[in-house]
N, C-alpha and C positions, 0 to 999 in steps of 0.2 A: 572563517565561515564566511558563505555569500548568500544564504536562503533570503528568499524573499516572501512575506505573505501579503503585503499589500505593493509588491512589485519595488520596495524598497529595504534595505537591510534593516535588519532587528534582530535581536538575541534574547532569548529566554533561558532559564533552567529549569528543566522538566523536576520531577521527584526522585528521580534515578540517577541524577550525577550527571546526564549526558546534557549538552545542550540542546536544544531545538527553537525556531522561531517563535518569536512572541504570537498571540492570538491576532488573527486578522482584524485589519481596521473596517471590516464591511460593517459590525455593527455601527461605528462612529460615522461611516459614509448615509447608512442608513437612518440615523438619527437627524442628518439635515437635508436628506432628499427624499427618505421616506420609501424609497426602492432598494430592498437589501440584499436581491438575490444575483449578486456579481461577484461570488467566489467561484473560481474553476477548481476542481480536486482531482489533480492526477494520483491513482491508487496504483500500487503496484505489489505483487507478490514477490519473492525474492529468490529461493533456490531454481534457478533455471530460466530466471527472468532479468535478473540485475546480475545475477552470479552465475557462470556455467555450471558447478556444481554444488550438490547438497553442503551448507556452511559446515556441518561436522566434520567433511571428508579433509579439510583443510588442515586442522590442527588436533580437534579431541580425538580422533579416532586414531590419527601416527602417535600421540602421544601415550595412548593405552596400547598401542601395539595391535592394532586391529585392522585387518584389511577389509576396505570401506564395503566392496561386493560382498563378502562374506559376511560381514556384519548386516547388511539389510535384507540378507537372504535369511540370515537367523532370525532379524525380527520379523520377517512375513511369516516364516514356518510358526514360530511361538504364537503370533496373533493367529494363525488359523486354528493351532491345534487347542488352544486356549480357549477361542473365540474372544477375543481380547480386542481393544481398538488398537489398532496397528501404531497409532502415535503416541497413547500411553505406553506400549510396549517398547518402542524404541527409546523414549526418555527412561524408564525404566534400566532397561539393558544398559545403558551407557554408563551410568554409575554402578550399576552392579558388577560389569566388567571391571571398570576402574579399581572397584574396591578390592575384587579377586586378584589383581597385578600390585595393590599395594600404593596406587596411584592417588593421591586425594586431591580433588578440583575443587573450588569452591567459587562462590560467583565472583571474586575479583578475579581470579584464574578464566574463568568464561569469557569475560568480558576480555581480558588481555588477548586472549587466543582469536578475538575478531580482527584485529588490527592484519592477520596474514588471511583473510578471506579475500579470494580473487573477484574482479568484478569484470565485467564486459566491456568494450571497449569504448570510450565515450562518458561512461556513467558519472563519472567526479564532477565533469562539465556541463553535464546533461541540465542541472537544476538552473543554472545561472543561464545557459543559454534559450532555456524555455522562457525563463524570466524576461529575457532582453526580448524575445521575439512578441511576447505578450505585449511588453511595454510600447513596442512601436505600432502594432497592430491593433490595440485597443483604441476605440474613439470614444467609448465611454468614460467617463472617470471613476476611480475608485473600484476598478476591478483588482480581485485579491487571486492569489495565487497558492494553493498548498499543496503539499507532498503528502500523502500517508502510505503506510507499508502494512500490509497486512500477511501475516507467515504462519505456517504451523513448524517453520523453525523456531529458533531460541531468542527470547527477547536479549537474555544474556550476550550472547556473542553478536546480535545485532548491534549492541550499544558500542561494542568495541570497534567497529567498521567506521573507514573513513569517511562514511555518506551518512551516518546516523544524525549528524545535528542538521540537517537539508529536511528531516520528515518533522512536519507539524506534531504528527502522533504516529507511535507503532503500537501495533496487535498483534502479538505473537505468543507464542507458548513460552511456559515460565515455569522456574523450579520454586518450591519452597525451600530453603536452606535453614540447618541448625537445629530445626525441630525433630530430624528422625537421624536414625543412624544412616540412612541414606537420602539424599534429596527426594523431594516427594514432589510431584507433578501439582503446580498451582494452577495453571490453565494451560487448556489443550485446544487447540485451534483446528478443526477438521475443515475439508473441503465444504461442506456444508454449513459449518460454523462459521466460516469467514463472511457468509452473507450478512450475519448479524451486526456485521461491523460496517458494512456498506449504508445500511440502516441509521445506522450510530452516526456515520458521517452525514447522511441525508438529513436527520433530525437534527443534528447539533447536539446530541448527547452521548458525548464520548467520555465521561466519567463511568467507568465499570462498575461503579456502585449504584447506578440508576436504571431503572429497568427502562427498555425500550418500546414496550408491550402494548402501552396506552395508546390510543389514536391521538394523533396530529394530522389535522388537515395539509392536505397539499401546501395550500397558501402559506402556511405559518413554519414550513420546513425551510431551514437558511440556505440550503445546497442542494438545489434539484439535483435530480439523476442524470437530467439533459445536460447539468454543468461538469458532470464527473466521465473519466476515461479510465478505465481498470487495463492494467497490463499483465499476463499471464502467457505460460507455457504451455499448457498441456491440460490432460484430463481433469486434474485436481484442480483447476480452472472454471472447468464449467459451471458448477452451480453459479459463482460470482458473475459471470460473463452473461448467464442466462438473466439473473436478476437484473444485472444493468441495462442490458437490451430490453427486456419485458417493460421496463419503467422508464424507458424514454433514453438511458444512458447511453456510452460507448465501450467498444471494450477492440484493444489489439494482442495480437497473439503473436508472440516470437520464437524464433528458434536460433541455434547457436551459427552465427556465421561460417558458410562453407559446409555445414551439415545438413541432413534430411530435413527438409519442409513438410513432410507428409502429415503431421500431426496437425501443422498449423492450417493446411489445405484442408484436411477433415472437419476443422473447427469452422473455416471462413465457408464453407458447402453447407454446413448445417446450421449457418446464420448464427452462431455463437459470437463471431467478433466483426468490426467493419473491415478491418484490414488487419493481414499479415506482415510481418518483415524480420531480416536478418535482426540478432539482439545486439545491433552497432548504433550506438546512441550519440555518435560525434555528428555534430552539426553537419547537414547535408545529406545524411545517410538517408535511406529510403524510409527507416523508421523516425527519424526525427521529420522527413516530409510529409510523412502520413499523419503523426500526430499533428502536426501543425495544422493540416487540411481540417482535423475535427476541431482543433482549437479555434480557426477562423469561424467554423459553423456555431461554435458555442458564443464566442465573442459577437455574431451578427445576431444569434438570438435574444443576448442579453439587451443589445440595443433596442431590438423590437420589442420585449418585454418592458424594457424602460419607458420606452414612448408611449406604448399601451396605457400605461399605468399613471403618464402623466395627462393623458387624453383624459383618461376616468375621472382623476382628480380635478380635471378642470370642467368637466361637465357635471359633477358633484358640487362644484361651487357656484356653478354660472346657472345651471338648468339649461335648458332647450332655448332660452331666447337668445 
């Protein structure tokens, strides 16, 4: 594992068995310099953004003998007829159909299925390449890098993927196991619900047991939206992109390499994203180049803000004399 939280390798275990990077050293830096807004956060959708298809299609649906197109069509039909939430509907139907076929799949099975999820080109090396770029370009000491995942897909499958250790935190839909005849949805993350987690990152309140509704002045928020980039692929990402852009953050839309870019063009024309590019994460690709342009802008702003902070401190100490 080569994830970097302050551009140096560090590891820690999360409460769910999967390793994740240790907390950023931003707080330690802030204690020394007093300027703590040096964390850059890259936030990703999963299905269609890091992986070509919905994660359930690689392993879960084949295991229970379901055709993916037929399954999603049925989910949409049931949700429409019952006036139900589409995400809760798919989570319910997955296990209802598994039970009907006599297939028992528990949490450990779902995690194991994550190993077979396909990723777009360059995704596995992306995290270290971005860290290398920042380490070269950052002129301000103590700049930290974090990667986050916000997905309506399943936490359990994501935990089994090869890239899980690179994420500082993962916010995704999740099941309760063993308490019911069928696993029951514990957390469902909808298109608009994703925006809550952007504010959690912004405010530094990542413990889901804590409310984010209490007002926090902009100056006290540890990761300004201006230090964040959101990566998404379509209509389901519009609320998150809108929140990012409205609050001074950045967004990039991706599309499968070699396939239609029409949706990305629509998002770009509507001002939902700064850039769009094929979902090729290899160094030197259009996506890498456009991402690093935004990173250069963020790094320059960090330097400006830090210099202004130092000047204010100097004026406060010495006055106008």
